[in-house]
PyMOL commands that place a pseudoatom at each C-alpha (Angstrom):
pseudoatom trace, name=CA, resn=UNK, resi=1, chain=A, elem=C, hetatm=0, pos=[107.503, 129.723, 90.741]
pseudoatom trace, name=CA, resn=UNK, resi=2, chain=A, elem=C, hetatm=0, pos=[108.622, 127.246, 88.166]
pseudoatom trace, name=CA, resn=UNK, resi=3, chain=A, elem=C, hetatm=0, pos=[108.645, 127.813, 84.475]
pseudoatom trace, name=CA, resn=UNK, resi=4, chain=A, elem=C, hetatm=0, pos=[109.215, 125.750, 81.381]
pseudoatom trace, name=CA, resn=UNK, resi=5, chain=A, elem=C, hetatm=0, pos=[112.770, 127.110, 81.154]
pseudoatom trace, name=CA, resn=UNK, resi=6, chain=A, elem=C, hetatm=0, pos=[115.065, 124.053, 81.135]
pseudoatom trace, name=CA, resn=UNK, resi=7, chain=A, elem=C, hetatm=0, pos=[117.687, 125.998, 83.103]
pseudoatom trace, name=CA, resn=UNK, resi=8, chain=A, elem=C, hetatm=0, pos=[115.251, 126.801, 85.890]
pseudoatom trace, name=CA, resn=UNK, resi=9, chain=A, elem=C, hetatm=0, pos=[116.056, 125.354, 89.277]
pseudoatom trace, name=CA, resn=UNK, resi=10, chain=A, elem=C, hetatm=0, pos=[113.439, 124.520, 91.843]
pseudoatom trace, name=CA, resn=UNK, resi=11, chain=A, elem=C, hetatm=0, pos=[113.372, 127.093, 94.624]
pseudoatom trace, name=CA, resn=UNK, resi=12, chain=A, elem=C, hetatm=0, pos=[112.335, 126.709, 98.257]
pseudoatom trace, name=CA, resn=UNK, resi=13, chain=A, elem=C, hetatm=0, pos=[108.704, 127.563, 97.432]
pseudoatom trace, name=CA, resn=UNK, resi=14, chain=A, elem=C, hetatm=0, pos=[108.656, 124.794, 94.828]
pseudoatom trace, name=CA, resn=UNK, resi=15, chain=A, elem=C, hetatm=0, pos=[110.148, 122.306, 97.282]
pseudoatom trace, name=CA, resn=UNK, resi=16, chain=A, elem=C, hetatm=0, pos=[107.643, 123.302, 99.975]
pseudoatom trace, name=CA, resn=UNK, resi=17, chain=A, elem=C, hetatm=0, pos=[104.827, 122.817, 97.478]
pseudoatom trace, name=CA, resn=UNK, resi=18, chain=A, elem=C, hetatm=0, pos=[106.183, 119.387, 96.500]
pseudoatom trace, name=CA, resn=UNK, resi=19, chain=A, elem=C, hetatm=0, pos=[106.411, 118.345, 100.137]
pseudoatom trace, name=CA, resn=UNK, resi=20, chain=A, elem=C, hetatm=0, pos=[102.866, 119.595, 100.814]
pseudoatom trace, name=CA, resn=UNK, resi=21, chain=A, elem=C, hetatm=0, pos=[101.379, 117.683, 97.884]
pseudoatom trace, name=CA, resn=UNK, resi=22, chain=A, elem=C, hetatm=0, pos=[103.331, 114.514, 98.681]
pseudoatom trace, name=CA, resn=UNK, resi=23, chain=A, elem=C, hetatm=0, pos=[102.249, 114.704, 102.337]
pseudoatom trace, name=CA, resn=UNK, resi=24, chain=A, elem=C, hetatm=0, pos=[98.568, 115.093, 101.448]
pseudoatom trace, name=CA, resn=UNK, resi=25, chain=A, elem=C, hetatm=0, pos=[98.929, 112.187, 99.002]
pseudoatom trace, name=CA, resn=UNK, resi=26, chain=A, elem=C, hetatm=0, pos=[100.250, 110.027, 101.867]
pseudoatom trace, name=CA, resn=UNK, resi=27, chain=A, elem=C, hetatm=0, pos=[103.896, 109.775, 100.873]
pseudoatom trace, name=CA, resn=UNK, resi=28, chain=A, elem=C, hetatm=0, pos=[105.097, 111.620, 104.011]
pseudoatom trace, name=CA, resn=UNK, resi=29, chain=A, elem=C, hetatm=0, pos=[103.744, 112.027, 107.507]
pseudoatom trace, name=CA, resn=UNK, resi=30, chain=A, elem=C, hetatm=0, pos=[103.303, 110.032, 110.660]
pseudoatom trace, name=CA, resn=UNK, resi=31, chain=A, elem=C, hetatm=0, pos=[101.070, 107.422, 109.037]
pseudoatom trace, name=CA, resn=UNK, resi=32, chain=A, elem=C, hetatm=0, pos=[102.832, 107.186, 105.672]
pseudoatom trace, name=CA, resn=UNK, resi=33, chain=A, elem=C, hetatm=0, pos=[103.385, 103.646, 104.430]
pseudoatom trace, name=CA, resn=UNK, resi=34, chain=A, elem=C, hetatm=0, pos=[104.779, 104.427, 100.981]
pseudoatom trace, name=CA, resn=UNK, resi=35, chain=A, elem=C, hetatm=0, pos=[107.796, 102.587, 99.751]
pseudoatom trace, name=CA, resn=UNK, resi=36, chain=A, elem=C, hetatm=0, pos=[110.777, 104.843, 99.003]
pseudoatom trace, name=CA, resn=UNK, resi=37, chain=A, elem=C, hetatm=0, pos=[110.779, 103.954, 95.288]
pseudoatom trace, name=CA, resn=UNK, resi=38, chain=A, elem=C, hetatm=0, pos=[107.134, 104.980, 94.908]
pseudoatom trace, name=CA, resn=UNK, resi=39, chain=A, elem=C, hetatm=0, pos=[107.744, 108.213, 96.798]
pseudoatom trace, name=CA, resn=UNK, resi=40, chain=A, elem=C, hetatm=0, pos=[110.756, 108.993, 94.606]
pseudoatom trace, name=CA, resn=UNK, resi=41, chain=A, elem=C, hetatm=0, pos=[108.799, 108.279, 91.415]
pseudoatom trace, name=CA, resn=UNK, resi=42, chain=A, elem=C, hetatm=0, pos=[105.961, 110.544, 92.573]
pseudoatom trace, name=CA, resn=UNK, resi=43, chain=A, elem=C, hetatm=0, pos=[108.407, 113.307, 93.514]
pseudoatom trace, name=CA, resn=UNK, resi=44, chain=A, elem=C, hetatm=0, pos=[110.085, 113.105, 90.108]
pseudoatom trace, name=CA, resn=UNK, resi=45, chain=A, elem=C, hetatm=0, pos=[106.704, 113.190, 88.396]
pseudoatom trace, name=CA, resn=UNK, resi=46, chain=A, elem=C, hetatm=0, pos=[105.713, 116.295, 90.361]
pseudoatom trace, name=CA, resn=UNK, resi=47, chain=A, elem=C, hetatm=0, pos=[109.065, 117.980, 89.690]
pseudoatom trace, name=CA, resn=UNK, resi=48, chain=A, elem=C, hetatm=0, pos=[108.519, 117.502, 85.970]
pseudoatom trace, name=CA, resn=UNK, resi=49, chain=A, elem=C, hetatm=0, pos=[105.012, 118.913, 86.319]
pseudoatom trace, name=CA, resn=UNK, resi=50, chain=A, elem=C, hetatm=0, pos=[106.377, 121.942, 88.185]
pseudoatom trace, name=CA, resn=UNK, resi=51, chain=A, elem=C, hetatm=0, pos=[108.968, 122.510, 85.499]
pseudoatom trace, name=CA, resn=UNK, resi=52, chain=A, elem=C, hetatm=0, pos=[106.254, 122.386, 82.856]
pseudoatom trace, name=CA, resn=UNK, resi=53, chain=A, elem=C, hetatm=0, pos=[104.292, 125.149, 84.577]
pseudoatom trace, name=CA, resn=UNK, resi=54, chain=A, elem=C, hetatm=0, pos=[101.851, 123.319, 86.846]
pseudoatom trace, name=CA, resn=UNK, resi=55, chain=A, elem=C, hetatm=0, pos=[102.360, 125.276, 90.023]
pseudoatom trace, name=CA, resn=UNK, resi=56, chain=A, elem=C, hetatm=0, pos=[99.447, 124.964, 92.440]
pseudoatom trace, name=CA, resn=UNK, resi=57, chain=A, elem=C, hetatm=0, pos=[98.814, 122.258, 95.002]
pseudoatom trace, name=CA, resn=UNK, resi=58, chain=A, elem=C, hetatm=0, pos=[95.372, 121.508, 93.556]
pseudoatom trace, name=CA, resn=UNK, resi=59, chain=A, elem=C, hetatm=0, pos=[96.649, 120.993, 90.009]
pseudoatom trace, name=CA, resn=UNK, resi=60, chain=A, elem=C, hetatm=0, pos=[99.634, 118.962, 91.182]
pseudoatom trace, name=CA, resn=UNK, resi=61, chain=A, elem=C, hetatm=0, pos=[97.360, 116.740, 93.299]
pseudoatom trace, name=CA, resn=UNK, resi=62, chain=A, elem=C, hetatm=0, pos=[95.022, 116.331, 90.328]
pseudoatom trace, name=CA, resn=UNK, resi=63, chain=A, elem=C, hetatm=0, pos=[98.011, 115.369, 88.173]
pseudoatom trace, name=CA, resn=UNK, resi=64, chain=A, elem=C, hetatm=0, pos=[98.904, 112.613, 90.662]
pseudoatom trace, name=CA, resn=UNK, resi=65, chain=A, elem=C, hetatm=0, pos=[95.348, 111.273, 90.539]
pseudoatom trace, name=CA, resn=UNK, resi=66, chain=A, elem=C, hetatm=0, pos=[95.353, 111.391, 86.737]
pseudoatom trace, name=CA, resn=UNK, resi=67, chain=A, elem=C, hetatm=0, pos=[98.717, 109.592, 86.700]
pseudoatom trace, name=CA, resn=UNK, resi=68, chain=A, elem=C, hetatm=0, pos=[97.240, 106.776, 88.805]
pseudoatom trace, name=CA, resn=UNK, resi=69, chain=A, elem=C, hetatm=0, pos=[94.147, 106.540, 86.616]
pseudoatom trace, name=CA, resn=UNK, resi=70, chain=A, elem=C, hetatm=0, pos=[96.222, 106.430, 83.430]
pseudoatom trace, name=CA, resn=UNK, resi=71, chain=A, elem=C, hetatm=0, pos=[98.333, 103.577, 84.789]
pseudoatom trace, name=CA, resn=UNK, resi=72, chain=A, elem=C, hetatm=0, pos=[95.368, 101.394, 85.779]
pseudoatom trace, name=CA, resn=UNK, resi=73, chain=A, elem=C, hetatm=0, pos=[96.196, 102.016, 89.434]
pseudoatom trace, name=CA, resn=UNK, resi=74, chain=A, elem=C, hetatm=0, pos=[99.866, 101.126, 89.220]
pseudoatom trace, name=CA, resn=UNK, resi=75, chain=A, elem=C, hetatm=0, pos=[100.888, 104.568, 90.474]
pseudoatom trace, name=CA, resn=UNK, resi=76, chain=A, elem=C, hetatm=0, pos=[98.201, 105.089, 93.106]
pseudoatom trace, name=CA, resn=UNK, resi=77, chain=A, elem=C, hetatm=0, pos=[99.129, 107.268, 96.033]
pseudoatom trace, name=CA, resn=UNK, resi=78, chain=A, elem=C, hetatm=0, pos=[98.960, 105.862, 99.557]
pseudoatom trace, name=CA, resn=UNK, resi=79, chain=A, elem=C, hetatm=0, pos=[95.967, 108.140, 100.192]
pseudoatom trace, name=CA, resn=UNK, resi=80, chain=A, elem=C, hetatm=0, pos=[94.170, 106.660, 97.168]
pseudoatom trace, name=CA, resn=UNK, resi=81, chain=A, elem=C, hetatm=0, pos=[94.954, 103.121, 98.314]
pseudoatom trace, name=CA, resn=UNK, resi=82, chain=A, elem=C, hetatm=0, pos=[93.657, 103.886, 101.803]
pseudoatom trace, name=CA, resn=UNK, resi=83, chain=A, elem=C, hetatm=0, pos=[90.443, 105.468, 100.497]
pseudoatom trace, name=CA, resn=UNK, resi=84, chain=A, elem=C, hetatm=0, pos=[89.903, 102.476, 98.211]
pseudoatom trace, name=CA, resn=UNK, resi=85, chain=A, elem=C, hetatm=0, pos=[90.383, 100.041, 101.104]
pseudoatom trace, name=CA, resn=UNK, resi=86, chain=A, elem=C, hetatm=0, pos=[87.976, 101.994, 103.326]
pseudoatom trace, name=CA, resn=UNK, resi=87, chain=A, elem=C, hetatm=0, pos=[85.368, 102.066, 100.557]
pseudoatom trace, name=CA, resn=UNK, resi=88, chain=A, elem=C, hetatm=0, pos=[85.739, 98.314, 100.031]
pseudoatom trace, name=CA, resn=UNK, resi=89, chain=A, elem=C, hetatm=0, pos=[85.423, 97.699, 103.788]
pseudoatom trace, name=CA, resn=UNK, resi=90, chain=A, elem=C, hetatm=0, pos=[82.335, 99.913, 103.932]
pseudoatom trace, name=CA, resn=UNK, resi=91, chain=A, elem=C, hetatm=0, pos=[80.773, 98.128, 100.938]
pseudoatom trace, name=CA, resn=UNK, resi=92, chain=A, elem=C, hetatm=0, pos=[81.308, 94.781, 102.646]
pseudoatom trace, name=CA, resn=UNK, resi=93, chain=A, elem=C, hetatm=0, pos=[79.378, 95.933, 105.710]
pseudoatom trace, name=CA, resn=UNK, resi=94, chain=A, elem=C, hetatm=0, pos=[82.327, 96.872, 107.887]
pseudoatom trace, name=CA, resn=UNK, resi=95, chain=A, elem=C, hetatm=0, pos=[81.054, 100.290, 108.860]
pseudoatom trace, name=CA, resn=UNK, resi=96, chain=A, elem=C, hetatm=0, pos=[78.744, 100.684, 111.808]
pseudoatom trace, name=CA, resn=UNK, resi=97, chain=A, elem=C, hetatm=0, pos=[75.369, 102.106, 110.890]
pseudoatom trace, name=CA, resn=UNK, resi=98, chain=A, elem=C, hetatm=0, pos=[74.345, 105.453, 112.387]
pseudoatom trace, name=CA, resn=UNK, resi=99, chain=A, elem=C, hetatm=0, pos=[70.907, 104.004, 113.113]
pseudoatom trace, name=CA, resn=UNK, resi=100, chain=A, elem=C, hetatm=0, pos=[70.881, 101.769, 116.154]
pseudoatom trace, name=CA, resn=UNK, resi=101, chain=A, elem=C, hetatm=0, pos=[67.919, 99.443, 116.476]
pseudoatom trace, name=CA, resn=UNK, resi=102, chain=A, elem=C, hetatm=0, pos=[66.014, 99.986, 119.706]
pseudoatom trace, name=CA, resn=UNK, resi=103, chain=A, elem=C, hetatm=0, pos=[65.002, 96.866, 121.609]
pseudoatom trace, name=CA, resn=UNK, resi=104, chain=A, elem=C, hetatm=0, pos=[61.288, 96.065, 121.595]
pseudoatom trace, name=CA, resn=UNK, resi=105, chain=A, elem=C, hetatm=0, pos=[59.519, 97.159, 124.762]
for i in range(1, 105): cmd.bond("trace and resi %d" % i, "trace and resi %d" % (i + 1))
show_as sticks, trace
zoom trace
């Protein structure tokens, strides 16, 4: 995997890991709505993280979340934006309750 060696090149395992993390974060896939500039910025961020020694999908995903938190939401992933919208919708009463009121007999 990647190392902190500045002459290290990303290999196919690194690229697969990047694609996996970006897909889970909502930047790729059939329902992805990310703008290309945001996807590119996230990919560059993750490449830098890989080069600095962060080399698991969990730690890379956590780094993306931390990046969004540090930027006051400016760099949120599409998955974070979707989860936030669903939470807001649920808080406003948009979700259907599991308990259905039975009509009085």
